[in-house]
N, C-alpha and C positions, 0 to 999 in steps of 0.2 A: 806425662805426669800421672801418677796414680789418682784414681777418683777420690780417695780419702784425703789426699793432700789438696786436691782442688776444693773439697768441701771445707777443710780447715782454713784455706785461703779466703773462701767466701765468708767464713765466720769472722775472720779478722777485719775484712772490708766492711762487714755489716756493722761492727762496732764503731768504725770511723765515719760511715756515711749515714747512719740511722738518723732520721729526722722525726720530729713529733707529729707525724701525720698518720692517720689510720691507713693500714695496708689495704690496698684494693686488689681484688681478684675477680677475674671474669669467669664465671661458671657457665660458659657458653655451652649450649647443647651440642651434641655430636652432629645433629642435622637440624638447623634452625627452621622454625615454623615459618610459613609464608606470611603470617600476620604476627605483629609483636605479641609476645607472651609476657606474663608477669615476671618480674625479676626473680631468678631462682633463689630460693632461700637455702641456707645450709640444711642438709638433710636432717631433720629433727627426729632422729631415730632414738632408740632406747637409751643411748648414752648422752644425748644432747643436753645442754644446760637449760635450766628452767627460765621461763620468761612469762610476762603477763599475758601474752598471746603469741601463738605460733603461726608464722606465715605458711602459705601453701608451699608444697614441695613440687618442683618442676622435674619431670622425667621425660626421657626420649625413647622409652621402650618400644613405642609404635612408630618411631622414626619421624615424629613431629613433637614439638614442645607442648606438653599437657600437664595438668596437675595430677598427682598420683591418685587423688580422691575422685577424679572425673572419668577414669578409664575402667572398663570392666575386666580388669586383670588383677590377680593377687600378686602384689609386688612389695618387696621389702627394700628400703632405701637406707644406705649407710653413708653418712657424710664425712667430710674430712675432719670435722671436730670430734666425732665419735672415735675415729681411728687414732687421732692424736691422744685423746683422753685415755685410751686403753693401751697406748704404746705399741700398737700393731705395726708391723713392718713387713709382713709376708702374707700372701694370699692364703697360706696354710692357716693363718690365724683369723681368717674371715669368719669362721663359725663362731668365734667368741662374740662377735657383734652383729651377726645375722642369724637369728633364731630360725630353726627349721632347716638350715643348711648343715649337712654333715660331711666332714672330710676325714679321710684316713690315709696315712702314708704307709705303704707296704715296707717290708724289711729289705727289699732289693732295690737300691737306687731310689730316685725321685719318682716312684710310681704312686700316683695319688688317685684315690677313689672319691667321687663326689656324688652325693645323693640329695635330692629335694623331695620332700613328702615321702621319704622312705624308698625312693626309686632312683637308680643311677648306676653308673659303672663302678665296679669294685677295682682296687689295684691288682695288678698282676699281668696285664697284657699291654705292652707299650704300643702295639699297633692298633689297638682299639680306639676308635673315636669316642670321646666321652659323651654319654647321653645327656649330661648337663654341660652345655658348651660355655666356653669362655670367649669373650670379645673384649679387646682393648682398643678403644678409639677406632672401631671398625675393622681391626685386624682379628680375624677368626683364628683361635688357638685350638686346634682339634684334639690334642692329646692331654690326658690327665697330668703328664709330666710338667706341663707349663703352668699348672697351679702352684708349682714350687718356686716360681719366680717372685721377685720382690714386689711390694705394694707401697708406693710412695707418691707424694704430690698428686693426690687424687681429689678431684672435685666431688665425686660421689660414686657409689657402687650400687647398681640396681640388681637385685636378686629376683628374677622373673620366674614365677612358679607355674607349673602345669604345661600342657602341650601348646606350644606357640609356633609350630613349624611353618604355618602358612605365611607369616610375616617376618619373623626374626631370622629365618634362614636355615641353612644346612645343619642337621643334627641337633635340633633343639626340641626333640620329641618329649623330653621330660623337664625342660627348663633351661635357663641361661643365667650367666653372671656377666653383667655388662659394666665394664670399668671405663669411666670417663675421667680423663686426666685434666689437670688444671690448665687453663689457657692464659696467655699474657694479658695484663691490664693495659689501660691507656696511658699510665704514667709509671715512672720509676718506683718500684716497690720490691720488697723482699721479705723472706721469712726464714727462720732458723729454729730448729728443734734439736736438742741433745739430751740424752738420758744415760744414766748409769744404773745397772741392776746389781743389788748388793748380794743376793743369794748365790748367784753363779758368776758374777763379775762381767756381765755382758754390757756392751756399749753400743749406742746408736747415735748417729749424726745425720740429719736430713735437712734440706732447705732448698730454696730457689730464689731466682731474681727475675723480675719483670723489667725488660729493657726496651723501651720505645726507640725505634731506629729512625723512623720518619712519622709523619702524621698518619700514614696509612699502613705502616709496617711495624710490627712489634714481635719481640722474641722473649720466650721464657726458657730459662735454663735451670734445671733442678737436678738433684742427685741425692744419693743415700749411701752410707757406708755402715755396715752392721758387723759387729763381732759378737755372735751369740754363743755363749759358752753352754755346754750341755748340762743336763740334770741327772745323768746316769753315770755312776762311777765305774770305770773300766778296771777290772781287777788285774789286768796284765800290763797295760801300758801305763797305768797310774794317772791317766788323763780322764777328763770328763767326755761324755758322748751324748748326743751328737753335737759337734762343734761346727758352727756355720760361719763362714766369712762371705759376705755378700756386698758387692760394689755395683752400683747402678747409676746411670746418668741418662737424662732425657732432654731433648730440645724440642720446643714447640714454636713454630713460626706462623704468625697470622698476618695475612695481607688483605686489605680491603680497598681495592683501587677505586670502586664506586659504591654508591649506596645499595646497588643491587647485586653486587658480586663480592664474595669473600672466599679466600683459599687458606687452608691450614695444612701445614706439614709437620708431622710428628716423627721423630727418630729416637729410638731408645736402645741402650746396650746394658746388659745385666750379666754379671759373672758371679756365680755362687759355687763355693767349694764346701764340702762336708767331710768331716773326719770322724771316724769311730762308729761303732755299732751299739745300738741301745736295746738289743734283744735280750730278754731274760727267759729262764726256764719256768714254765708253769707246772710241768710234771717232769719227773725224773725216774728212769727205770734202771735196772742193773746194767744194761748194755751201754747206756749213756755214761754211767759212772765208770765203767771199765775203759771206755774210750778216753774219758778225761784223765783217768789215772795213767793210762799209757802215754798220754801227752805230757805227763809230769805236773798236772794241775791239781789243785786242792779239790776236795769233794764238792760236787755240785749241790746247790740248794734251790729251794723254790719259795723263798721268803718274799719275793717281789718288793725288795727294799731299795730300789734304784741302784742295784749293784749288777753290773754286766759281767757274765762269765763266759762269753763267747770266745774271747781271746783274739789272738792275731790271725791274719789270714795266711795262706800258704807261703807267701813271700816274706813273712816276718814283719809285716807292716800293718797299720790300721786300715780298716775299710776306708776307701776314699772315693769321692765323686766330685766331678767338676761339670757344672751345667752352665753353658753360655747361651743367652737368648738375645736375638736382635729383632727389632720390629721397626717398621717404617710404614707410614700411612699418609697419603695425600688426599685431602677432601676439598672439593670445589662446589660451591653453592651459587647458582645463578637464578635470579628472579625472572620468571617467564609468565606473563599474563596473570600476575597475582599469585601464581604458584611458585614452587622451587624445584629446579632441576639440580640433582646432586650426583656427583661422580666421586667414588671412593676407590682409590688404587692402593693396594697394600701388599707388602712383602714381609715375610717373617722367616727366620732361620734359627735353628738351635742345634748345638752339639752337646752330647752328653757322653762322658767317659767315667766308668766306675769299676772298682776292683773290690771284691768282697769275699768274706768267708761264707761260702754257700752251705756249709754243714752246720753253722751256728753252734759249734763246739770248739773247745780248746783243741789245738792240734791241726796238723796239715792233712785234713781228710777230704775236703772239697773246696774248690774256689771257682770264682767266675769273674771274668773281665769282659766288659762290653763297650763297644763304641757305637754311638747312634747319631745320625744326622737327619734333620728334617728341613726341607725347603718348601715354601709355599708362596704362591702368587695368587692374588684375587683382584677382580675388577667388578665393581657394582655400579650400576646406573639406575637411578630412580627419579620419578617425578611425583611430587606431593602437591595436590590441588590446593587452591585457596581454602582457608578455614572459614567457618561460620556461614556455610552455604547449605542449601537443602540436601545436596549430595556431595560428600567429600570422598576423595579417593586417593590411592597411592598405587602406582604401577612401577615395576622395575625388572631388572635382569641381573644375574650374577654368574660370573665364570671363575672357577677356582682350579688351580693345578697344584698338586702336592706330591713330593717325593720323600719317601721314608726309607732309610737304609740302616740296618743294624748288623753288626758282626760281633758274635759272642764266642768266647773261649771258655770251655767248661772242663774241669779236671776233678776226678774222684780217686781216692786211695783209701777205701774203707777196709779194715782187716776182717771182714765177715761177708757173707753172701748167702744165697738161697740154699746152697749145699756146701759141704766141706771141700775146701780146695778151690772154690769158685767165689771170688770176692767182687764187691762192687768197685771196680777199678777201671781206669781208662780216661781218655781225653778226646774231646771233639770240638770242631768249629762249626758254628751254625751261621749261615748267611741268609739275609732277607732283604729284598729290595722291591718296594711297591711304588707304583705310579697311579695317581688318582686324578681323573679329569671330571669336573662337575660343571654342568650348565643348568641353570634354573631360571624360570620366569615366575613372577609373583604379582599379586595385586590384592588390595583390600579396599572395600567401599563401606561408607557409613551413610545411611539414609536417615536424616533427621525428620521424622514424621511430624514432630512438634517440638516445642521447647523442652518437653519432658521425656518424650519417647524417642529412642534411637535404636536402629537395627544395624548390625555390623556383620560383614561376611568377608572371608579371605580365601585365597586359592593359590597354590604353588605347584608347579610341575618341575620335576627334577630328572635329569638324565645323568647318571654317574657311571663311569667306567673305571674299573680297577684291574691292574695287571701286576702280578707278583712273580719274581724270580726267587727260587728257593734251592738250597743245597745244604748238605751236612757232611763234613769230612771227618774221618777218623784220624786223630793226631797220635793217639796211643791206643793200641788195641786193648780191649777189656770188656767185661760184661756191661759196664756203664755206657761205653761208647759204641757198642755193637748190638746190644739187645734192649737195654732200657731206653736209650736214645739212639735208634738205629741210623746208619748212614743213608744218604740219598744222593744220587747223581743230580746235577743241575736240571731243573725242570721249571716250566712256566704254567701258571694258572691265571684265569681271568674271569670276571663276572661283570654284568651290567644290570643296574637297577633303574627303573623308571617310575618312581612313586608319584602319586597325586595326593597332596595333602590339602586340608581345608579346615576352616573354622567358621562358626557363625554364632550369633548371640543377640541379645537384646538388653537394653538398660532403660530404667525408668527413674526419673527424678521425682521422688515422693515430695520433697521440698527442695529449695535451692541448696541445702546442705546435707540431704539424705538421698542416697541413690541405691537402687537394687539392680542386680543383673543376673543373667543366666548365660552360659556359654557352652559350646561343645567344640572340641578340636581333635583332629587326627594328625599325627606326626610320624615321620618315618626316619629311621637311621639305617643307612644302607649296610648291606652285608660286606664281608671282607675276609681277611686271612690273618690268623694269629701268628705272631713271630716266635712264640715260645711253645708251640704245640709239640707233644712227644712224637706224634706221627705226622710228618709234614704233609703228606698227601691227604690227610684228614683235617687240615688246619682251617678249612673254609667254614664260614658260618653264614646263616641267612640274615636278611634284613629284619629289623625289629619294628613293630608298629605299635604306637601308643594312642589310645583314645581316652580323652578326659572330658567329663561333664562336671560343671562347676556352677554353683549359685552363691551369691554373696550380697552383703549389704555394707555400704560405706557411709558413715555418718559422722558429722562434726557440728559443733554449734557455730553460729555466725561470728562469734567473737574469737573463735579458734582457741578456746580454753579446754576443750576436750575432743577426743577422737575415739570412735569405736568402729572397727572393721572386723567383720566375721564372714568367713567363707566355708562352704562344705564342698567336698570333691570326691570323685571316684575316678581312678585311672586304671585301665586294663591294658596290659602290654602283651602282645602276641609275639612269640619268637624272640624273647629277651635274650640278648647275647651274653653268654657266660663263659668265663675262663676260670677254672678253679684248680687248686693244687690238692691232691689227695694224700700227700705224704711220699709218693713215689714219682708220679708223673702229673702233667698238666692235662686236664680234660677240657675240650671245647665242645659246646653244644648250645642249643636254644631251648628255652622253656617259656612258660606263660605266668605272668605276675598280675597281682591286683593290689591297689592301695586305696583305702577308703578312710576319710577322716575330716577334720576341720582345722581351721587356723583362726586365731584371734590376735588382733593387735589393738591395743587401747592405751591411751594416756590421758592424764587429767592434770590441769593446772588449777588447784583450788584457790590459791592466793599467789600474788606476785612473788617470784623467787622459789616456788615449790612446784615440783613436777613428779608425778607418780606414773609408772608405766608397767605394763604387762604384755609380753608376747608369748604365745603358746601355740604349739602344733601337736595335734594328735593324728597319727596315721597307723592304720592296721594294714601292714604290707605283708603279703604272703605269696607263696608259690601256688598257683591254681592247680598244678599237676600233682604236687605232693602234699600240699597243706602246710609245708614248713615255712618258718619266718624267713624274711629276706635279709641278706647282709647289710649292715650299716643303716638299719631302720629301727631306731628306738620308737616305741609307741608314743612316748611323751618327750617333748623337748621344748625348751623355752628359756625366758629370762624375765625377771621382774625386779623392780627397785625404785629408788627415789633419788631426786636431785634437789639440792638446796643451795641457794645463793643469797647471802646476806651481807650488807655493808659492815666492814670492820671499822673503817674510818671514813672521812669524807671523800677519800680518793681510792680506797682499797676495798675489795670484796673478798669474802671467804666463800669457798665453794666445796661442797661435800657431795660425792656421788657414790652411792652404794647399790650393789646389785647381787642377785643370786641367779646363777646359770645352772641349768639342770637338764639331764636327760635320763631316761629309764634304760634298762639293760638292752643290749643289742648283740647280734652275732656278727661274725666276720667271714664265714665261709658259706658256700651254697648249702652244704650239709652242716647244720649247726653243731652236730655231734663231732665233727672233724676237728674242732678247736675249742678253746676255752671261751665261754660267753663273756662278753664285756659287762661289767657290773654297772649298776646305776651310779651316776657320777654327778655330784653337786659341788659347785665352787662358790665361795663367798668372796666378793671383790669390793674394794673400797678405794676411793680417790679423794685426796685432800689437796686443795689448791688455794693460792692467793693470786689475785689479778686485779688490775685497775678496770674501771668501766671502759668498755670498748675492747678489752683484751689485747692491748698492744703488746703486753708481755704476760707471762704466767710462769709460776713455779709450782710444780705439782708432784705429790708423792702418790705413786700408783701401786696398789697391792692387789695381786691376782692369786686366787686359790689360797686364801689366807690360812685356812685350816690344814693345808698340805694334804688334801684328799688324794687317794690313790685310785686312778682310773685306768682301765685297759684301753689303749688307743687302737690296737690291732692284735690279732692272734692268728696262729697258723700251725699246722702239724710240722714238726721238725723233720726234714728229709730223712727217710730210710730207717730211723732208729726208734720210731714209735712213741716219741714224747711230743709235748706241745710247748710252743714258745709264744711269748707275748712281748708287746712293746707298751710302755706306760705313757700316760698323759704327762704333760709338763707339770712339774711340782711347783711349789710356792715361789712367786717372784715379787720382789719389792724394789721399785725403781724410783729414782729421783730424776725428774724431767724439768728442763727449762726451755721456754720457747719465747721467741721475739718476732714481732712484725715491725716493719719500718717502711 
């Protein structure tokens, strides 16, 4: 049975079995602390509803349950309420509710670039491990492509900033995104949310059920189905682009045989298909016009009016991509001597197939088809000492095995070339198969010198071995397949990295509710091999090393009516891994970067029912070798707004949520002059809702980008013809959403 039919069936059952009881959800941490922690509150981030006082937020960024205000880490927390209030359904939309996080989707498949504080991996190389790593219930997702998967039934999302490699694990040299899914409650309960978007006609249905099986065994089943219609009009197909169909389902089984043992099994399956190309021309030259005319197309324009002029690919069909992601994780916690021994066994697998117009022009000039498979197994074991001791510690070990295979078919048929009679023509097949084996041991200790003064230090040793098999075959002879992308007989390369990463710092409680901290951390992302390099024997790149120094203050009042967090930072990255497209070929190299700035997170509840917030990040990120700005690094980004909740009647409340999201201009290529700069982009958002006390149900109208502002999401030089192409940010959306808890 298709997932969408399963969800519709659940919706019908919900209407029959709903009872007037408040829905219960267990926001259990990924790794429970050895001592009881305060009950996790909904992550009261920028979009959370107002209250007379805001409870502490519990996070597990350091692998034990702690309040976000008590740890010496800059961390942003996004709760399930915020995600529902904005209608978010994909990790690609995470930047809308997590200020300081920048994501960009490249024009070729689901290649996602993610940066924090102006630093991270740009889209363009599928074999690159992302410098800002993704974790889903302990399942490490190494590649930016996995940020394209769905986001549903989430307890909270922790955006962990800065160098944290000593504790968080492999390839978190510049930060991490930690997704914690919802766990089943102790009694039967459920929730359902459905929305319809009026501007593009998109629909979303998501929900879940808590199913107690026995006194010690409970199951939660959840799913999501999304039909996301595109916001760019395709001049040739008459359809909108990009259109996304995403179906996902997840099961979470929790077993608590005794008071000192619990086990959790999470299994998730997600299939996403995308249709159409949203690329537009930013500049047009005579050559581009001639090629379009030769293909029988209308004259090209550069109006950036949400009209796509790329046309169909070489097979006469729309650009198409299918991404299927499977994840499974088993976590066992055993209390030992007041501490907790944890085992996390995880497996993930994804397949991606896409077919696209590589020329970004009307006509049959260049196409690419790619098939990609990734398999990964990991086993982590760690022990967390009892809390509230003079010395607290965590020790552990991690083994990870990953296999990545890509096969791409590239075809070119341009009616021009470097000299008369020699055109850019030909076809080739590129094969890439990489195996990675990683073993690491890690530990962190906290010395509580007094009730106010604490010292923290962490250490990680990693041994990583990569072996890659490469070859390139000529399918059709020509300049494109023999000179621009020359053939290679099968050959093998390998490398081994043995980095030692560390962190240390101190924190001091000025008062019970005001804390200051300083920290220093070193993190490493291992070197490897690029799957898309022009010269395969030069596809290797060195490991990158990040060093971050940070100081901050976290303050709130005892009644939890206001919060003020401020941090300043500087990160230096040596041998930053770069893959960039210069308009003809892909260049692979290492460079040195620096990012300096500050982050502010603050909110205030002046009276009951009113909440004002502001989140802001400033980072000055640049290349230390050239002085040029860094891709995907706006100097200013953030969000501010207000939430209001007032009784309409004795049983109904009116809710208003308004926000302004902003970012300054940013570039998209390593050489800023190679592509159009992204303009400063500001959106105005508004939510209007009606709900009873307790929020058992809610009807909400969600407006995003109400002024229909035009922003450039990504830009790049168009292959071979000397023009520039762009992809635009999502236009205005207005959705009606209904939700129910039972």
